[in-house]
C-alpha positions as CSV (number, residue, x, y, z in Angstrom):
1,M,5.1,25.0,2.8
2,I,3.8,22.2,5.1
3,Q,4.9,23.2,8.6
4,G,4.4,21.8,12.5
5,T,6.4,19.5,14.4
6,T,3.9,17.3,15.5
7,V,1.8,15.0,13.8
8,A,-1.2,16.8,14.5
9,E,0.8,20.4,13.3
10,I,1.8,18.3,10.0
11,V,-2.1,17.0,9.6
12,A,-3.6,20.7,10.0
13,S,-0.9,22.8,8.2
14,V,-2.0,20.0,5.1
15,R,-5.7,20.5,5.5
16,N,-5.3,24.3,5.9
17,L,-3.0,24.3,2.3
18,V,-6.1,22.4,0.6
19,D,-8.6,24.2,2.2
20,A,-6.9,27.5,1.0
21,G,-7.1,26.1,-2.7
22,V,-2.8,25.9,-2.4
23,L,-2.3,22.2,-3.0
24,A,-4.9,21.6,-5.3
25,P,-6.4,18.4,-5.7
26,T,-4.0,15.0,-7.0
27,A,-0.6,17.3,-5.6
28,E,2.0,15.6,-4.8
29,L,3.2,15.5,-1.2
30,P,6.6,15.9,-0.6
31,T,8.1,12.4,0.6
32,V,8.3,11.4,4.2
33,R,12.1,11.5,3.9
34,G,12.3,14.6,2.4
35,L,9.7,16.4,4.9
36,A,10.9,14.9,7.8
37,A,14.2,16.4,6.9
38,D,12.9,19.6,6.4
39,L,10.7,20.2,9.5
40,G,13.4,18.2,11.4
41,V,11.2,16.1,12.2
42,N,11.5,11.6,12.6
43,R,10.4,9.9,9.6
44,N,7.3,8.0,11.6
45,T,5.4,11.3,12.7
46,V,5.5,12.9,8.9
47,A,4.1,9.0,8.2
48,S,1.4,9.5,11.0
49,A,0.6,12.7,9.5
50,Y,0.2,11.3,6.1
51,A,-2.1,8.0,7.6
52,L,-4.1,10.4,8.9
53,L,-4.5,12.8,6.0
54,V,-5.3,9.4,3.9
55,Q,-8.0,8.2,6.9
56,A,-9.8,11.6,6.6
57,G,-10.1,11.6,2.9
58,V,-7.5,14.8,2.4
59,A,-5.1,12.3,0.8
60,E,-4.4,9.2,-1.0
61,T,-1.8,6.8,-1.8
62,A,-0.3,6.2,-5.1
63,G,2.1,3.7,-4.8
64,R,5.2,4.2,-5.8
65,R,4.4,8.1,-6.6
66,G,4.0,8.8,-2.7
67,T,1.0,10.8,-1.2
68,R,-1.3,12.9,-2.9
69,I,-3.9,15.1,-2.5
70,R,-6.7,13.1,-3.2
71,P,-8.4,14.4,-6.1
72,I,-12.7,14.5,-6.8
73,P,-13.4,11.3,-7.0
74,E,-15.0,9.9,-10.9
75,L,-18.4,8.6,-9.9
76,P,-19.2,5.3,-12.8
77,R,-22.3,6.5,-14.5
78,D,-24.8,3.8,-17.0
79,L,-25.3,7.3,-18.5
80,D,-24.3,10.9,-18.7
81,P,-26.8,13.9,-20.5
82,D,-24.7,13.4,-24.1
83,T,-25.4,10.0,-24.5
84,S,-28.6,9.8,-23.2
85,R,-29.2,12.7,-26.0
86,R,-27.1,10.8,-28.5
87,L,-29.6,7.4,-28.0
88,R,-32.4,9.8,-28.3
89,G,-31.6,10.4,-31.9
90,D,-32.9,8.6,-34.7
91,D,-29.6,6.8,-36.0
92,L,-29.6,4.7,-33.4
93,V,-31.8,2.1,-31.6
94,D,-31.4,2.6,-27.7
95,L,-30.7,-1.0,-26.1
96,A,-28.5,0.3,-23.9
97,S,-29.6,2.9,-21.5
98,G,-31.8,0.2,-19.2
99,N,-34.5,3.2,-19.2
100,P,-38.8,2.3,-19.0
101,D,-40.6,3.3,-22.2
102,P,-41.6,7.1,-21.7
103,A,-44.8,6.2,-23.9
104,L,-46.0,3.8,-21.1
105,L,-45.4,6.1,-18.7
106,P,-48.2,8.6,-17.3
107,D,-47.5,11.5,-18.5
108,L,-46.6,14.1,-15.0
109,G,-47.1,17.3,-16.6
110,D,-51.0,17.0,-15.8
111,V,-49.4,17.1,-12.0
112,V,-48.6,20.6,-12.4
113,P,-50.7,22.3,-15.0
114,G,-48.7,24.8,-16.7
115,A,-45.3,23.7,-15.3
116,G,-44.3,22.3,-18.4
117,Y,-43.4,19.0,-17.2
118,R,-41.8,16.4,-19.3
119,Q,-40.5,12.7,-18.3
120,V,-37.0,12.9,-17.3
121,L,-35.2,9.4,-17.8
122,Y,-31.6,8.6,-16.1
123,G,-28.9,10.0,-17.6
124,D,-30.9,13.4,-18.7
125,D,-29.3,16.6,-16.7
126,P,-29.8,16.8,-13.0
127,L,-30.7,20.1,-13.2
128,D,-33.8,21.8,-15.3
129,P,-31.9,24.1,-17.8
130,E,-34.5,26.7,-17.7
131,L,-34.2,26.9,-14.1
132,L,-30.6,27.0,-14.3
133,D,-30.8,30.0,-16.6
134,W,-33.0,31.4,-14.3
135,A,-31.0,30.7,-11.1
136,R,-27.5,32.4,-13.2
137,V,-29.0,35.3,-13.5
138,H,-30.7,36.3,-10.2
139,F,-27.3,35.0,-8.4
140,A,-25.3,37.0,-11.0
141,P,-25.5,40.0,-9.5
142,L,-24.5,39.1,-5.7
143,L,-21.6,37.1,-6.8
144,P,-17.9,36.4,-8.0
145,A,-18.3,35.5,-11.9
146,A,-16.2,32.5,-10.9
147,H,-19.2,30.6,-9.7
148,D,-21.4,27.5,-10.4
149,I,-24.8,26.6,-9.2
150,A,-26.3,23.2,-7.9
151,V,-30.1,22.1,-6.5
152,T,-30.2,20.2,-3.6
153,H,-33.2,18.9,-1.6
154,G,-33.2,22.2,0.5
155,A,-31.5,24.6,2.0
156,V,-30.1,21.8,5.1
157,D,-29.6,19.4,2.9
158,A,-26.9,21.8,1.0
159,V,-25.1,22.7,4.5
160,D,-24.9,19.0,5.2
161,R,-23.4,17.7,1.7
162,V,-21.2,21.1,1.4
163,L,-19.8,19.9,4.9
164,A,-19.0,16.5,4.3
165,A,-17.7,17.2,1.0
166,Y,-15.1,19.0,3.1
167,L,-14.7,18.1,6.7
168,T,-14.4,14.6,8.6
169,R,-15.8,13.8,12.4
170,G,-13.6,15.8,15.2
171,D,-13.4,19.3,12.7
172,A,-15.1,22.5,14.4
173,V,-17.9,24.2,12.7
174,A,-18.6,27.7,14.1
175,L,-22.1,28.3,14.0
176,E,-24.9,31.2,15.5
177,D,-25.7,31.0,18.9
178,P,-28.9,31.2,19.0
179,C,-29.0,29.0,16.5
180,F,-31.7,27.4,13.6
181,L,-32.2,23.9,15.3
182,A,-32.0,21.9,12.0
183,S,-28.6,23.5,11.8
184,I,-27.2,22.4,15.1
185,G,-28.2,18.8,14.5
186,V,-26.6,18.8,11.2
187,L,-23.2,19.0,13.0
188,R,-24.0,16.9,15.6
189,V,-25.0,14.2,13.8
190,N,-21.8,13.9,11.7
191,G,-19.7,14.2,14.5
192,Y,-17.9,18.4,14.2
193,D,-17.4,20.1,16.9
194,V,-19.6,22.9,17.0
195,V,-18.1,26.3,18.1
196,P,-21.0,29.1,19.1
197,V,-20.6,33.1,18.1
198,A,-22.2,34.8,20.0
199,T,-25.1,37.0,17.8
200,D,-26.7,40.2,18.7
201,E,-29.4,42.1,16.6
202,L,-27.6,42.3,13.7
203,G,-26.4,38.4,13.7
204,M,-22.8,37.3,14.0
205,V,-20.7,39.5,16.5
206,P,-17.5,39.9,14.7
207,A,-14.9,39.8,17.6
208,S,-17.0,36.1,18.8
209,L,-16.1,34.6,15.3
210,E,-12.6,35.8,15.4
211,V,-12.6,34.1,19.0
212,A,-14.0,31.2,16.9
213,L,-11.4,30.5,14.1
214,A,-8.7,31.1,16.9
215,R,-10.1,27.9,17.9
216,G,-9.0,26.4,14.6
217,V,-12.8,26.3,12.8
218,R,-12.8,24.5,9.3
219,A,-16.4,26.1,8.1
220,V,-18.6,28.9,9.4
221,V,-22.0,28.9,8.7
222,C,-23.9,32.2,8.6
223,T,-27.4,32.8,8.3
224,V,-27.5,36.4,6.0
225,R,-30.9,37.8,7.4
226,A,-34.1,36.6,9.2
227,L,-31.8,34.3,11.9
228,N,-34.5,31.6,12.9
229,P,-34.9,32.1,16.0
230,T,-33.8,35.5,16.7
231,G,-34.7,37.7,13.0
232,A,-31.3,39.3,12.8
233,S,-30.3,40.5,9.7
234,L,-27.1,41.5,8.8
235,S,-26.5,45.5,7.8
236,A,-23.8,45.9,5.4
237,E,-21.5,47.5,7.6
238,R,-22.0,44.4,10.3
239,A,-21.6,42.3,6.8
240,A,-18.5,44.4,6.0
241,E,-17.3,43.5,9.5
242,L,-17.1,40.1,9.5
243,R,-15.6,39.5,5.8
244,A,-12.8,41.3,7.4
245,V,-12.0,39.1,9.9
246,L,-13.2,35.9,7.8
247,G,-10.5,38.1,5.2
248,R,-7.4,36.8,7.8
249,H,-8.3,33.0,7.3
250,P,-8.5,32.3,3.5
251,H,-8.6,28.4,4.6
252,V,-12.5,28.6,6.1
253,L,-15.4,27.3,4.0
254,V,-18.3,29.7,4.2
255,I,-21.4,29.1,4.3
256,E,-24.2,31.4,3.8
257,D,-28.0,30.4,4.6
258,D,-30.3,32.8,2.9
259,H,-33.7,30.7,3.3
260,F,-35.8,33.6,3.9
261,S,-34.4,35.4,0.5
262,G,-38.1,35.4,-1.4
263,V,-40.0,37.0,1.2
264,A,-37.7,39.2,2.8
265,S,-37.8,42.7,4.0
266,T,-34.3,43.2,4.9
267,T,-31.0,43.4,1.9
268,Y,-28.8,40.7,1.3
269,H,-25.2,41.6,2.5
270,R,-22.5,38.9,1.7
271,V,-20.1,38.0,4.2
272,T,-17.8,35.5,2.1
273,P,-14.7,37.7,1.2
274,E,-13.6,38.0,-2.3
275,D,-11.2,35.9,-2.5
276,C,-12.1,33.2,-0.8
277,P,-11.5,30.4,-2.5
278,R,-14.4,27.7,-1.0
279,W,-17.6,29.2,-0.2
280,A,-20.9,28.7,-0.8
281,L,-24.7,30.6,-1.0
282,V,-28.0,28.5,0.1
283,R,-31.2,29.8,-1.0
284,S,-34.3,27.3,-0.4
285,V,-37.6,27.8,-1.7
286,S,-39.5,26.5,0.7
287,K,-40.1,29.0,3.2
288,F,-42.2,30.4,0.2
289,L,-43.1,28.8,-2.3
290,G,-44.1,25.7,0.2
291,P,-42.7,23.8,3.1
292,D,-42.9,20.9,1.6
293,L,-41.0,22.1,-2.1
294,R,-37.7,20.8,-0.6
295,L,-35.6,22.4,-3.0
296,A,-32.4,24.7,-2.6
297,L,-30.5,26.5,-5.5
298,V,-26.7,26.7,-4.2
299,A,-24.4,29.1,-5.4
300,A,-20.6,28.3,-5.3
301,D,-17.4,28.6,-6.3
302,P,-16.9,25.6,-8.9
303,E,-14.9,23.0,-7.0
304,T,-17.9,23.0,-4.5
305,V,-20.6,22.9,-6.8
306,Q,-18.6,19.7,-8.4
307,R,-18.2,18.4,-5.3
308,L,-21.8,18.6,-3.9
309,E,-22.9,17.1,-6.8
310,T,-20.8,14.4,-6.5
311,R,-22.1,14.0,-3.7
312,L,-25.5,14.0,-4.9
313,A,-25.0,12.0,-7.3
314,A,-23.5,8.9,-4.9
315,G,-27.0,9.0,-3.2
316,A,-29.8,10.4,-4.3
317,T,-28.9,11.2,-7.4
318,W,-30.6,14.4,-8.5
319,V,-33.1,16.6,-7.1
320,S,-36.7,15.2,-9.0
321,R,-36.8,17.5,-12.4
322,I,-40.8,17.9,-11.0
323,L,-40.0,19.9,-8.0
324,Q,-37.4,21.8,-10.4
325,R,-40.0,22.8,-12.6
326,T,-43.1,23.2,-10.5
327,A,-40.2,26.0,-8.3
328,L,-39.6,27.8,-11.7
329,H,-43.5,27.6,-12.8
330,L,-43.9,29.4,-9.8
331,L,-40.5,31.8,-9.5
332,R,-41.6,32.9,-13.1
333,D,-45.3,33.5,-12.7
334,A,-46.2,37.0,-11.9
335,R,-49.2,36.3,-10.1
336,V,-47.1,34.2,-7.3
337,Q,-44.7,37.2,-7.2
338,G,-46.6,39.6,-6.8
339,Q,-48.7,37.2,-3.7
340,L,-44.8,36.8,-2.6
341,A,-44.3,41.0,-2.6
342,A,-47.3,40.9,-0.4
343,A,-46.3,38.2,2.0
344,S,-42.6,39.9,2.1
345,D,-45.2,43.4,3.5
346,I,-47.2,41.3,5.6
347,Y,-44.9,39.3,7.4
348,R,-42.9,43.3,8.3
349,E,-46.1,44.7,9.5
350,R,-47.4,41.7,12.3
351,R,-43.5,41.4,13.3
352,D,-43.9,44.8,14.0
353,L,-47.1,45.0,15.4
354,L,-46.2,42.4,17.8
355,I,-43.0,43.9,18.5
356,R,-44.5,47.7,18.9
357,E,-47.3,45.5,21.5
358,V,-45.0,44.2,23.7
359,R,-42.7,47.0,24.2
360,R,-45.7,49.4,25.3
361,R,-45.6,46.6,28.0
362,G,-42.2,47.5,28.8
363,F,-40.3,44.9,27.5
364,N,-37.1,46.3,25.7
365,L,-36.9,44.5,22.2
366,P,-34.1,45.3,19.6
367,V,-34.7,48.4,17.4
368,A,-32.3,46.5,14.7
369,P,-34.4,45.9,11.5
370,T,-35.4,42.7,11.9
371,D,-36.6,39.3,8.8
372,G,-38.2,36.1,9.2
373,V,-41.6,34.9,10.8
374,N,-40.6,35.5,14.5
375,V,-40.2,37.6,17.2
376,W,-37.3,37.1,20.0
377,I,-38.3,38.5,23.2
378,G,-35.4,38.6,26.0
379,L,-37.0,37.7,29.7
380,D,-35.6,38.9,33.3
381,R,-36.4,35.9,34.3
382,P,-36.1,31.9,34.0
383,A,-38.5,31.3,30.7
384,A,-39.7,28.0,31.4
385,P,-41.7,28.9,33.6
386,V,-43.4,32.2,31.5
387,V,-43.8,29.6,29.1
388,A,-45.9,27.3,30.8
389,T,-48.0,30.3,32.2
390,L,-48.5,31.1,28.4
391,A,-49.3,27.4,27.4
392,Q,-52.2,27.3,30.0
393,A,-53.0,31.1,29.3
394,G,-53.7,29.9,25.4
395,W,-50.8,31.2,23.9
396,A,-48.1,28.2,22.5
397,V,-44.1,29.8,22.7
398,T,-40.7,28.1,22.6
399,D,-37.9,28.6,25.2
400,G,-35.5,30.3,23.6
401,S,-32.8,27.2,25.5
402,T,-34.3,25.7,23.0
403,Y,-32.1,27.0,20.2
404,A,-28.7,27.5,22.6
405,L,-25.3,26.2,22.1
406,A,-23.3,28.1,24.8
407,P,-25.0,26.6,28.6
408,D,-26.9,28.8,30.5
409,P,-28.0,31.1,28.1
410,P,-30.1,34.5,28.8
411,P,-33.8,33.3,29.0
412,A,-35.6,34.9,26.4
413,I,-38.9,33.7,24.5
414,R,-39.5,32.8,20.7
415,V,-42.6,33.8,19.4
416,T,-44.3,32.9,15.7
417,A,-45.4,36.4,14.6
418,S,-46.5,34.9,11.0
419,R,-50.2,34.4,11.5
420,L,-50.6,37.0,14.5
421,T,-53.8,39.5,14.2
422,P,-54.0,43.1,16.1
423,T,-56.2,41.5,18.6
424,Q,-53.7,38.3,19.2
425,A,-51.2,40.9,19.1
426,E,-52.6,42.8,22.1
427,A,-54.0,39.7,23.5
428,F,-50.6,38.1,23.9
429,A,-49.0,41.2,25.2
430,D,-51.6,41.6,27.9
431,A,-51.0,37.5,29.1
432,L,-46.6,37.9,28.7
433,A,-46.7,40.6,30.9
434,R,-49.2,39.1,33.4
435,A,-46.8,36.0,33.2
436,C,-43.8,38.3,33.9
437,G,-45.1,40.5,36.3
438,A,-45.1,43.4,34.4
439,A,-47.9,46.2,33.8
440,V,-51.3,45.1,31.7
441,L,-52.7,47.8,29.7
């Protein structure tokens, strides 16, 4: 089962077996002597490989029992939810929990009238039960039956923690190029090797993803729609092509970022293969309920959710139930849902308006439906002077190279159309034409 003749090959083989679910937590690895004999290598080679696996947190030494796959750590807690509920009963006087007196705490329910918030104490469930029910209803039609749900401090936090649950410094991660800046930052801060995957108007290009996987990436982060900065959104056909590519690499962790879900005008198409053992779908509420509402819902395979919750418990402990309750209140409010539906239409109209005006001035823009708040405009000249000229004329746009992973990207600018009026769209298109030496209408 384990293959390889060098330290690096043996380490990679074990990690692939773990990520594919073949080697489960606590599974015992062959003895150094036994594996060395099976592979026809020196015992020191196997011993060095096992030492690296232990150092990376993939395995652990178990004394005389040898080396085994490291289980998800059990973190000590003062209270679990069941104990906390018992302590609130009439049959016990709570002298154990370390909690303050709820009667002496302010009523934070008034902060968000109608949200139904009550004080949450140490040991309570970290996930609001009603928010969990809401998420289950909305995720269930999209996902395999075997999934659980967690809450994180936003989409970037979710991507960061899920990657950290499986990867170690130096591991390769595939990412769209161009890509969301925060995603790039997460990978670089954690010391991962960022492997760019080319994109077109439909998102990730399957052939480029295949090349990235051949380089040994251990995780793929894919924005399924409203890619920031380009607005690219996967079609059903493109998603199927990406699923087929990923299906040939079952050990790879797949993270889908669906940050614009609440106001998207395009359809969600799943790229994760049906039998993928390690996956996560991340949906933030920040784009449609407000950037300061730092909360994302994460649906994932049960082990990934367990690992994610363990990492949360070891640091931030939980996402504030005030935030959870606020999000739930808004998500269930019929008036808010009407506002979100209207916002989706307005964003689409403003994107289309800008695209139409820019096309009228001779610029080639993608014909596939885009999504999000941005429009990506390719240029026939370096972007920096165009950005500077537009700034002098009173228009602030972003140089597309800001979001690039590969060197020497094609020149482009990102234009945010979320607040654009028809008059502004025409005036901007004229200013862009002048900056590029094109015809002004």
